[in-house]
MARKOL-646861 format. One line per 3 residues: number of its first residue (from 1); their letters; for each residue x, z, y of C-alpha. Coordinates in nm, 2 decimals, padded with zeros to 4 digits. Layout:
# MARKOL-646861
NUM) a) X,Z,Y  ...
//
This chain:
# MARKOL-646861
1) mnk) -07.58,-08.91,02.02  -07.57,-08.59,01.82  -07.79,-08.30,01.84
4) lsr) -07.58,-08.00,02.06  -07.55,-08.36,02.34  -07.88,-08.41,02.34
7) llv) -07.98,-08.00,02.35  -07.75,-08.03,02.69  -07.86,-08.33,02.84
10) rrl) -08.27,-08.23,02.79  -08.21,-07.90,02.93  -08.07,-08.08,03.24
13) eri) -08.35,-08.28,03.25  -08.58,-07.99,03.22  -08.42,-07.79,03.53
16) arr) -08.43,-08.10,03.75  -08.81,-08.16,03.65  -08.86,-07.79,03.71
19) eaq) -08.70,-07.85,04.06  -08.91,-08.13,04.14  -09.19,-07.94,04.08
22) rna) -09.09,-07.62,04.29  -09.05,-07.83,04.60  -09.37,-07.99,04.55
25) hrn) -09.49,-07.63,04.52  -09.32,-07.55,04.83  -09.43,-07.86,05.10
28) gll) -09.77,-07.82,04.91  -09.84,-08.10,04.65  -09.89,-07.87,04.38
31) hmk) -10.07,-07.51,04.36  -09.90,-07.25,04.16  -10.01,-06.93,03.98
34) ive) -09.83,-06.66,03.82  -09.97,-06.60,03.46  -09.87,-06.39,03.14
37) igg) -09.81,-06.56,02.83  -09.76,-06.41,02.54  -09.53,-06.13,02.71
40) hvm) -09.37,-06.44,02.95  -09.42,-06.47,03.31  -09.49,-06.88,03.39
43) rry) -09.57,-07.03,03.65  -09.86,-07.27,03.65  -09.91,-07.60,03.83
46) apa) -10.22,-07.74,03.92  -10.20,-08.09,04.11  -10.32,-08.10,04.53
49) fdt) -10.42,-08.44,04.53  -10.60,-08.68,04.38  -10.56,-08.72,04.05
52) srl) -10.86,-09.00,03.97  -10.55,-09.21,04.15  -10.35,-09.23,03.86
55) sgd) -10.39,-09.54,03.62  -10.24,-09.36,03.28  -09.95,-09.61,03.25
58) rdq) -09.68,-09.36,03.31  -09.40,-09.61,03.47  -09.70,-09.76,03.73
61) dlv) -09.75,-09.38,03.82  -09.44,-09.31,03.88  -09.40,-09.57,04.14
64) wlr) -09.69,-09.45,04.29  -09.63,-09.10,04.30  -09.27,-09.17,04.43
67) rnf) -09.41,-09.39,04.70  -09.67,-09.21,04.89  -09.53,-08.85,04.78
70) ggy) -09.13,-08.89,04.74  -09.05,-08.66,05.02  -09.26,-08.37,04.87
73) llp) -08.99,-08.39,04.63  -08.75,-08.31,04.81  -08.65,-07.94,04.96
76) ppq) -08.82,-07.85,05.28  -08.57,-07.78,05.54  -08.45,-07.44,05.57
79) tsd) -08.49,-07.44,05.96  -08.88,-07.36,05.95  -09.14,-07.32,05.70
82) vvv) -09.31,-07.66,05.64  -09.73,-07.60,05.64  -09.81,-07.93,05.48
85) teg) -10.14,-07.96,05.69  -10.07,-08.30,05.93  -09.91,-08.58,05.84
88) rps) -09.95,-08.67,05.45  -09.99,-09.01,05.33  -10.32,-09.15,05.34
91) afv) -10.30,-09.15,05.02  -10.38,-08.74,05.02  -10.76,-08.67,05.00
94) apf) -10.96,-08.35,04.85  -10.76,-08.14,04.62  -10.93,-08.18,04.29
97) psg) -11.20,-08.48,04.21  -11.59,-08.42,04.23  -11.69,-08.12,04.01
100) gth) -11.34,-07.98,04.00  -11.21,-07.63,04.16  -10.88,-07.45,04.24
103) agg) -10.73,-07.36,03.95  -10.80,-06.99,03.92  -11.15,-07.04,04.08
106) ger) -11.31,-06.88,03.81  -11.53,-07.22,03.74  -11.46,-07.41,03.42
109) isa) -11.30,-07.72,03.43  -11.35,-07.98,03.15  -11.11,-08.04,02.90
112) adh) -11.06,-08.43,03.04  -10.98,-08.25,03.39  -10.73,-08.04,03.25
115) arr) -10.59,-08.31,03.03  -10.55,-08.52,03.36  -10.41,-08.22,03.58
118) aya) -10.16,-08.15,03.32  -10.04,-08.54,03.33  -10.03,-08.52,03.70
121) vgl) -09.80,-08.22,03.71  -09.59,-08.37,03.48  -09.57,-08.67,03.63
124) vgr) -09.44,-08.47,03.98  -09.19,-08.34,03.76  -09.03,-08.64,03.62
127) agr) -09.05,-08.83,03.97  -08.77,-08.58,04.13  -08.44,-08.63,04.11
130) apl) -08.27,-08.70,03.82  -07.97,-08.49,03.66  -07.68,-08.59,03.86
133) vsn) -07.42,-08.86,03.66  -07.14,-08.62,03.68  -07.36,-08.27,03.50
136) iva) -07.44,-08.51,03.23  -07.06,-08.61,03.16  -06.96,-08.26,03.18
139) aiv) -07.25,-08.19,02.97  -07.11,-08.41,02.67  -06.78,-08.32,02.74
142) lsr) -06.87,-07.99,02.69  -07.07,-08.04,02.36  -06.77,-08.23,02.22
145) aie) -06.53,-07.93,02.28  -06.80,-07.72,02.08  -06.83,-07.91,01.80
148) nsn) -06.44,-07.92,01.80  -06.45,-07.55,01.76  -06.60,-07.52,01.45
151) qpf) -06.80,-07.26,01.54  -07.14,-07.24,01.55  -07.36,-07.33,01.86
154) aki) -07.60,-06.99,01.76  -07.27,-06.77,01.77  -07.13,-06.91,02.11
157) ara) -07.47,-06.88,02.27  -07.48,-06.52,02.19  -07.16,-06.49,02.35
160) aam) -07.27,-06.67,02.62  -07.56,-06.40,02.71  -07.33,-06.14,02.66
163) sap) -07.31,-05.94,03.02  -06.96,-06.01,03.06  -06.81,-06.31,02.81
166) vvs) -06.47,-06.41,02.88  -06.50,-06.80,02.82  -06.15,-07.06,02.82
169) lha) -06.23,-07.42,02.85  -05.94,-07.71,02.82  -05.95,-08.06,02.80
172) pma) -05.61,-08.28,02.90  -05.83,-08.51,03.14  -05.87,-08.54,03.53
175) gfe) -06.15,-08.40,03.67  -06.22,-08.18,03.40  -06.18,-07.85,03.58
178) qam) -06.41,-07.94,03.93  -06.70,-08.08,03.64  -06.68,-07.80,03.40
181) rrl) -06.76,-07.57,03.74  -07.04,-07.75,03.88  -07.20,-07.74,03.56
184) iev) -07.17,-07.38,03.50  -07.32,-07.35,03.83  -07.61,-07.55,03.78
187) pgf) -07.86,-07.28,03.86  -08.04,-07.25,03.51  -07.81,-07.42,03.31
190) ipg) -07.65,-07.07,03.22  -07.90,-06.81,03.14  -07.87,-06.51,03.36
193) gap) -07.92,-06.62,03.70  -07.80,-06.87,03.93  -07.39,-06.81,03.88
196) ngi) -07.17,-06.69,04.18  -06.83,-06.75,04.14  -06.56,-06.53,04.28
199) dgd) -06.19,-06.68,04.27  -05.98,-06.49,04.03  -05.74,-06.41,04.38
202) yvy) -05.98,-06.21,04.53  -06.00,-05.91,04.23  -05.66,-05.76,04.25
205) dda) -05.81,-05.45,04.39  -06.18,-05.28,04.42  -06.22,-05.32,04.76
208) sfa) -06.28,-05.68,04.73  -06.57,-05.71,04.53  -06.79,-05.60,04.80
211) ase) -06.68,-05.83,05.02  -06.67,-06.11,04.82  -07.06,-06.08,04.60
214) gag) -07.36,-06.32,04.70  -07.69,-06.38,04.56  -07.70,-06.44,04.19
217) rty) -07.47,-06.36,03.89  -07.15,-06.29,03.97  -06.87,-06.42,03.74
220) iqf) -06.45,-06.44,03.81  -06.31,-06.81,03.77  -05.95,-06.87,03.71
223) igd) -05.92,-07.25,03.73  -05.62,-07.51,03.76  -05.27,-07.40,03.88
226) nvr) -05.46,-07.07,03.99  -05.45,-06.95,03.59  -05.08,-07.01,03.58
229) rig) -04.98,-06.86,03.90  -05.08,-06.54,03.81  -04.96,-06.33,03.52
232) gaa) -04.84,-06.05,03.29  -04.94,-05.68,03.40  -05.13,-05.83,03.75
235) lqr) -05.33,-06.10,03.55  -05.46,-05.81,03.28  -05.54,-05.58,03.60
238) rlv) -05.76,-05.84,03.71  -05.91,-05.88,03.41  -05.99,-05.51,03.36
241) nal) -06.10,-05.49,03.75  -06.35,-05.78,03.64  -06.51,-05.64,03.29
244) trd) -06.51,-05.28,03.42  -06.77,-05.45,03.67  -06.96,-05.61,03.35
247) ypv) -06.85,-05.98,03.57  -06.75,-06.29,03.31  -06.41,-06.45,03.35
250) vai) -06.42,-06.78,03.30  -06.04,-07.01,03.30  -06.11,-07.37,03.36
253) sek) -05.76,-07.57,03.31  -05.68,-07.93,03.24  -05.35,-07.84,03.13
256) sdc) -05.32,-07.58,02.79  -05.00,-07.41,02.93  -05.20,-07.29,03.21
259) ips) -05.41,-07.04,03.06  -05.23,-06.74,02.97  -05.20,-06.56,02.60
262) eii) -05.41,-06.29,02.80  -05.71,-06.49,02.89  -05.68,-06.68,02.51
265) iaa) -05.62,-06.32,02.34  -05.97,-06.22,02.54  -06.13,-06.49,02.47
268) did) -06.50,-06.44,02.35  -06.51,-06.87,02.39  -06.26,-07.03,02.34
271) lat) -06.34,-07.41,02.39  -06.09,-07.72,02.38  -06.14,-08.09,02.34
274) gwl) -05.97,-08.43,02.40  -05.96,-08.71,02.61  -06.26,-08.97,02.64
277) dya) -06.32,-09.21,02.32  -06.57,-09.46,02.22  -06.78,-09.18,02.09
280) fis) -06.82,-09.06,02.44  -06.88,-09.39,02.68  -07.15,-09.50,02.33
283) tmv) -07.37,-09.12,02.41  -07.32,-09.21,02.78  -07.45,-09.49,02.75
286) evm) -07.73,-09.39,02.50  -07.86,-09.12,02.75  -07.83,-09.41,03.08
289) hgt) -07.97,-09.65,02.90  -08.16,-09.60,02.55  -08.04,-09.73,02.23
292) agi) -08.07,-10.08,02.37  -07.79,-10.04,02.56  -07.54,-10.00,02.22
295) aal) -07.54,-10.39,02.20  -07.43,-10.43,02.56  -07.14,-10.20,02.45
298) eqw) -07.02,-10.35,02.19  -06.89,-10.67,02.39  -06.66,-10.46,02.54
301) sna) -06.38,-10.58,02.29  -06.14,-10.29,02.42  -06.33,-10.01,02.39
304) yda) -06.07,-09.82,02.19  -05.86,-09.81,02.50  -06.16,-09.55,02.68
307) hyl) -05.90,-09.25,02.60  -05.74,-09.41,02.93  -06.05,-09.32,03.12
310) tid) -06.14,-08.99,03.27  -06.42,-08.80,03.41  -06.41,-08.95,03.78
313) dav) -06.43,-09.25,03.61  -06.71,-09.18,03.40  -06.91,-09.08,03.72
316) laf) -06.83,-09.40,03.91  -06.89,-09.59,03.62  -07.25,-09.46,03.54
319) rpg) -07.41,-09.49,03.82  -07.81,-09.48,03.85  -07.98,-09.81,03.90
322) rst) -07.68,-10.02,03.71  -07.74,-10.22,03.43  -07.56,-10.17,03.07
325) pev) -07.34,-10.46,03.10  -07.27,-10.38,03.47  -07.15,-10.06,03.40
328) iav) -06.96,-10.17,03.03  -06.75,-10.42,03.32  -06.71,-10.16,03.55
331) las) -06.59,-09.91,03.23  -06.34,-10.22,03.12  -06.19,-10.25,03.47
334) lte) -06.10,-09.91,03.55  -05.97,-09.89,03.19  -05.75,-10.17,03.24
337) rnr) -05.65,-10.00,03.55  -05.50,-09.68,03.42  -05.40,-09.82,03.12
340) iaa) -05.13,-10.07,03.32  -05.09,-09.72,03.55  -05.02,-09.46,03.28
343) rdg) -04.77,-09.75,03.16  -04.57,-09.82,03.45  -04.62,-09.47,03.54
346) ddg) -04.75,-09.55,03.89  -04.87,-09.22,04.00  -04.96,-09.39,04.35
349) ead) -04.66,-09.22,04.50  -04.50,-09.54,04.64  -04.63,-09.64,05.01
352) pat) -04.56,-10.01,05.12  -04.45,-09.87,05.44  -04.25,-09.61,05.36
355) tda) -04.06,-09.83,05.11  -03.97,-10.07,05.37  -03.86,-09.85,05.63
358) gta) -03.61,-09.66,05.38  -03.62,-09.36,05.13  -03.80,-09.06,05.20
361) sks) -03.62,-08.70,05.26  -03.56,-08.48,04.96  -03.79,-08.24,05.17
364) kqg) -04.10,-08.47,05.22  -04.07,-08.58,04.82  -04.11,-08.17,04.76
367) aas) -04.39,-08.16,05.00  -04.57,-08.46,04.83  -04.51,-08.34,04.50
370) sek) -04.65,-07.98,04.58  -05.01,-08.19,04.68  -05.03,-08.33,04.36
373) tsf) -05.28,-08.14,04.14  -05.25,-08.01,03.76  -05.36,-08.34,03.61
376) gkd) -05.46,-08.67,03.76  -05.52,-08.69,04.15  -05.29,-08.65,04.45
379) sgg) -05.35,-08.56,04.79  -05.38,-08.95,04.94  -05.64,-09.04,04.66
382) gwk) -05.42,-09.23,04.42  -05.45,-09.22,04.03  -05.18,-09.01,03.82
385) rdk) -05.14,-08.95,03.47  -04.84,-08.85,03.26  -04.61,-09.12,03.14
388) psg) -04.81,-09.22,02.81  -04.57,-09.17,02.42  -04.66,-09.51,02.41
391) aev) -04.80,-09.49,02.06  -05.14,-09.67,01.98  -05.49,-09.53,01.93
394) iqp) -05.70,-09.71,01.70  -06.08,-09.63,01.58  -06.22,-09.59,01.23
397) epm) -06.50,-09.89,01.22  -06.81,-09.80,01.15  -06.87,-09.69,00.75
400) nea) -07.02,-09.97,00.52  -07.03,-10.24,00.83  -06.77,-10.59,00.67
403) iap) -06.55,-10.74,00.90  -06.73,-11.09,00.82  -07.01,-11.18,00.57
406) grp) -06.89,-11.16,00.20  -06.61,-10.95,00.26  -06.62,-10.53,00.28
409) slt) -06.43,-10.32,00.53  -06.08,-10.21,00.50  -06.10,-09.86,00.34
412) vet) -05.88,-09.70,00.11  -06.15,-09.73,-00.19  -06.10,-10.12,-00.18
415) lsg) -05.72,-10.16,-00.18  -05.59,-10.23,-00.49  -05.21,-10.12,-00.62
418) ygk) -05.15,-09.78,-00.44  -05.18,-09.60,-00.70  -05.11,-09.18,-00.61
421) akt) -05.13,-09.30,-00.26  -05.50,-09.42,-00.35  -05.57,-09.08,-00.52
424) wal) -05.45,-08.84,-00.29  -05.66,-09.03,00.05  -05.95,-08.98,-00.16
427) dlk) -05.86,-08.59,-00.23  -05.82,-08.56,00.11  -06.14,-08.71,00.23
430) ldl) -06.34,-08.48,00.00  -06.08,-08.20,00.11  -06.17,-08.33,00.48
433) ady) -06.56,-08.28,00.44  -06.48,-07.92,00.28  -06.29,-07.80,00.60
436) rtg) -06.56,-07.97,00.84  -06.83,-07.73,00.66  -06.62,-07.42,00.71
439) sla) -06.55,-07.38,00.30  -06.17,-07.48,00.31  -05.88,-07.35,00.55
442) wsd) -05.65,-07.68,00.69  -05.35,-07.50,00.57  -05.50,-07.52,00.16
445) mst) -05.48,-07.89,00.24  -05.24,-08.19,00.17  -05.25,-08.33,00.51
448) kll) -04.86,-08.43,00.51  -04.69,-08.78,00.36  -04.39,-08.94,00.33
451) lyg) -04.54,-09.31,00.20  -04.20,-09.48,00.08  -04.14,-09.88,-00.07
454) apg) -04.01,-10.19,-00.01  -04.11,-10.41,00.28  -04.42,-10.60,00.28
457) tgk) -04.54,-10.36,00.02  -04.89,-10.23,00.28  -04.78,-09.92,00.42
460) ttf) -04.89,-09.97,00.73  -05.23,-10.13,00.65  -05.29,-09.82,00.40
463) ara) -05.26,-09.62,00.71  -05.55,-09.82,00.84  -05.77,-09.82,00.53
466) lcn) -05.73,-09.41,00.57  -05.83,-09.44,00.97  -06.19,-09.61,00.85
469) tlq) -06.24,-09.43,00.49  -06.16,-09.06,00.68  -06.34,-09.16,00.95
472) vpl) -06.11,-09.05,01.22  -05.91,-09.19,01.47  -05.51,-09.31,01.39
475) vvt) -05.26,-09.31,01.64  -04.95,-09.53,01.55  -04.62,-09.52,01.66
478) svs) -04.26,-09.55,01.57  -03.94,-09.40,01.59  -03.84,-09.69,01.77
481) twl) -04.09,-09.64,02.03  -03.98,-09.33,02.09  -03.58,-09.46,02.10
484) qgg) -03.66,-09.63,02.41  -03.71,-09.35,02.63  -03.28,-09.39,02.61
487) hln) -03.19,-09.00,02.71  -03.22,-08.80,02.51  -03.49,-08.57,02.74
490) dvi) -03.69,-08.87,02.74  -03.71,-08.92,02.39  -03.76,-08.55,02.30
493) dkm) -04.05,-08.57,02.56  -04.20,-08.89,02.39  -04.23,-08.69,02.06
496) akt) -04.41,-08.39,02.16  -04.63,-08.62,02.41  -04.73,-08.82,02.10
499) fae) -04.78,-08.49,01.87  -04.96,-08.37,02.16  -05.20,-08.69,02.19
502) ara) -05.27,-08.69,01.84  -05.39,-08.31,01.82  -05.64,-08.37,02.16
505) lap) -05.80,-08.61,01.91  -05.82,-08.43,01.63  -05.90,-08.44,01.37
508) sil) -05.73,-08.72,01.35  -05.42,-08.91,01.11  -05.07,-09.00,01.30
511) fid) -04.91,-09.24,01.15  -04.53,-09.25,01.19  -04.32,-09.55,01.11
514) eid) -03.98,-09.59,01.05  -03.94,-09.20,00.98  -03.58,-09.30,00.87
517) gig) -03.44,-09.36,01.18  -03.48,-08.99,01.32  -03.13,-08.99,01.03
520) krq) -02.99,-08.67,00.93  -02.84,-08.38,01.08  -02.47,-08.46,01.16
523) pae) -02.13,-08.25,01.14  -02.06,-08.11,01.49  -01.75,-08.29,01.50
526) qey) -01.88,-08.64,01.46  -01.92,-08.84,01.81  -02.29,-08.83,01.95
529) ady) -02.38,-08.53,01.66  -02.57,-08.36,01.93  -02.79,-08.59,02.01
532) wnt) -02.89,-08.69,01.65  -02.92,-08.28,01.55  -03.13,-08.23,01.82
535) mvn) -03.38,-08.50,01.70  -03.40,-08.39,01.37  -03.49,-08.02,01.51
538) kal) -03.77,-08.13,01.68  -03.89,-08.34,01.42  -03.86,-08.04,01.23
541) ell) -04.02,-07.80,01.51  -04.35,-08.04,01.52  -04.38,-08.09,01.19
544) dga) -04.37,-07.71,01.09  -04.66,-07.51,01.14  -04.99,-07.51,00.96
547) vks) -05.13,-07.36,01.25  -04.96,-07.62,01.53  -05.08,-07.92,01.30
550) egl) -05.47,-07.83,01.25  -05.66,-08.11,01.25  -05.39,-08.32,01.21
553) viv) -05.30,-08.56,00.92  -04.96,-08.67,00.95  -04.86,-08.98,00.74
556) gat) -04.43,-09.10,00.78  -04.37,-09.44,00.61  -04.00,-09.58,00.53
559) nrp) -03.83,-09.83,00.36  -03.53,-09.61,00.29  -03.63,-09.20,00.17
562) eqi) -03.26,-09.16,00.08  -03.17,-09.17,00.48  -03.42,-08.90,00.62
565) dda) -03.27,-08.57,00.64  -03.37,-08.32,00.37  -03.54,-08.05,00.57
568) ikr) -03.79,-08.30,00.67  -03.91,-08.38,00.34  -03.94,-08.03,00.23
571) sgr) -04.28,-07.83,00.14  -04.45,-07.76,00.50  -04.37,-08.09,00.63
574) let) -04.40,-08.41,00.46  -04.39,-08.25,00.10  -04.59,-08.54,-00.07
577) hie) -04.40,-08.82,-00.12  -04.53,-09.13,-00.26  -04.36,-09.47,-00.34
580) ipm) -04.58,-09.78,-00.30  -04.48,-10.03,-00.57  -04.45,-10.36,-00.56
583) pdv) -04.80,-10.58,-00.72  -04.83,-10.69,-01.06  -04.99,-11.01,-01.09
586) atl) -05.35,-10.83,-01.19  -05.26,-10.69,-00.86  -05.21,-10.97,-00.66
589) aei) -05.54,-11.14,-00.82  -05.75,-10.81,-00.68  -05.57,-10.86,-00.29
592) fah) -05.64,-11.23,-00.30  -06.00,-11.11,-00.41  -06.05,-10.85,-00.15
595) hlg) -05.92,-11.10,00.18  -06.09,-11.41,00.05  -06.43,-11.24,-00.06
598) ddv) -06.69,-11.47,-00.17  -06.43,-11.78,-00.10  -06.24,-11.72,-00.40
601) aal) -06.52,-11.88,-00.63  -06.51,-12.20,-00.42  -06.13,-12.20,-00.42
604) vse) -06.11,-12.14,-00.82  -06.40,-12.44,-00.89  -06.19,-12.65,-00.65
607) ags) -05.88,-12.57,-00.83  -06.05,-12.61,-01.22  -06.19,-12.99,-01.06
610) kst) -05.88,-13.11,-00.94  -05.69,-13.00,-01.25  -05.95,-13.20,-01.45
613) dag) -05.89,-13.50,-01.23  -05.51,-13.45,-01.21  -05.53,-13.47,-01.62
616) erc) -05.71,-13.77,-01.60  -05.45,-13.97,-01.41  -05.21,-13.83,-01.61
619) skd) -05.37,-13.95,-01.92  -05.44,-14.32,-01.75  -05.03,-14.31,-01.63
622) aga) -04.94,-14.23,-02.01  -05.15,-14.52,-02.16  -04.97,-14.74,-01.90
625) lte) -04.61,-14.65,-02.00  -04.75,-14.74,-02.39  -04.91,-15.03,-02.32
628) eps) -04.59,-15.20,-02.12  -04.25,-15.07,-02.24  -04.06,-15.37,-02.24
631) vfd) -04.14,-15.38,-01.83  -04.01,-15.04,-01.77  -03.73,-15.05,-02.03
634) gqa) -03.60,-15.38,-01.90  -03.62,-15.23,-01.51  -03.39,-14.94,-01.68
637) dnn) -03.16,-15.17,-01.83  -03.11,-15.37,-01.55  -03.03,-15.09,-01.35
640) ddd) -02.80,-14.93,-01.58  -02.60,-15.28,-01.55  -02.62,-15.26,-01.19
643) epr) -02.46,-14.93,-01.12  -02.10,-15.06,-01.15  -02.17,-15.38,-00.98
646) sde) -02.30,-15.17,-00.68  -02.04,-14.93,-00.69  -01.76,-15.25,-00.68
649) vrk) -01.97,-15.37,-00.38  -01.94,-15.05,-00.22  -01.57,-15.00,-00.21
652) gaa) -01.54,-15.38,-00.09  -01.74,-15.29,00.20  -01.55,-14.97,00.26
655) k) -01.19,-15.18,00.23
//
């Protein structure tokens, strides 16, 4: 878990402990006094129960405290003021042990009593409700978005503390919109008082504000399709109405095209992230179960498919009280369900009853489709996800971790016979490190490569090794995968989705195999020219531009570079062309040494012993030949004499 994720999760934990202590004070379990320390007004709590019952074992004391005072840690009823004078548990005795006094009573207390009381107050905070799992999931997703922004956290924190910041949040995962809204409205998570959100539909004129304002810090929210529904001059007028009153504006969407340019241009904080992945699941396991739970996560063989999970899936899996193996089992089941649904295009719309009865009317279908949310759910509770592009996502292996004892991991550094391609990859590794520190712009890096060579020279292996060397995800696809769509619109849609999926994981590598399948632009009079020309033009659009492909390393592989349109190979697209030659004898020896590892020495020694034994046998056979020449010569002579006789016998048999 990185520092930012730890910071946000600990903030949620502090908020939960503070809420438990405030509830305990309201219910009479704690005394409270307002004090000023260093110019800051703070609450100072003291226990109103007998602290001599505490053993000093935190786990044991937490069990005792929850069993006897669990009800004191909950919010008091709103209907009446609760005065805790009767019905208290039997464990409740005098407020303080003998010799003690109420905090602030003017009498001095011993250091031991002070430490015991501080320990008791801390226990009360820990014994309360833990942070909601949904808020922990949202906090980790938010930390990933902040990291992807390549902006210092201090700058983002200063922007959030402004009187009226404009914030844009985007992630292509189901449940993101509501999870972020709930996280923002957690009291104390965002400085400046408890947020009170007003929907953007209600800020079209000045009169609506007075009726909609409530307690806390008011902010204007544009969530999901509500953002896209308002645009142009109407949206700009609503932004001005909000900002002139110093109201923050927050736009949250699961689709990037739902956030209009007016908000993006005015945004002080613009954060975006991709789907959930193995790193997210690992962080969640560490937060909920500690570092010991990582061992159970390693038993999940298909963890690289975590990008099929949604935020709601993570909340369902990481339930309080579940062991790590149980959580992993639920995650594996949800991943497999979502993977099959995405592959088959099962969006939960089919109803067996209506299927047997017949086809629904177009009006009913339109009504059902209008009830769909922007990404992931429908009104019937079914699960929906856009059909994927067919690309496979491969996560990098941890550095310096061997695949098997004595065998190094597959990295560019361990490859042999790749020549210029290896040099290009190692230079890219250095440039990527500079890019992450902000000292190098992405447009100044060489990130687009056309790799060509004879079949079997290891182009796909190079992409897998590059993934491990750069420690970024690898998205693998091919032109034949795109062409499985058949219709031109399906093919173009798969091409665009592949690049979108890779950009969502950025920084990442997009490996396009058989890229010569795109072909060349054809004369208009040639048959199917429109089909292939549209494909080439779409490829040029997706490959072009440093801004659209920032964070994306694109590697195209082919056996026939001459069959690729020249425009695809020009500067700004696949501009670097490197051939992987056939390996020579020395390179083959290095390849065998890499794959066999320590077994090479055993094979060489075994081969040497076998060659010695074979030499001895040959010497013995040669000696036998020289000792008995007459026997072998006689057999040879007899064979020569028998040949014509044999022919005669065969001819006679034929007759």
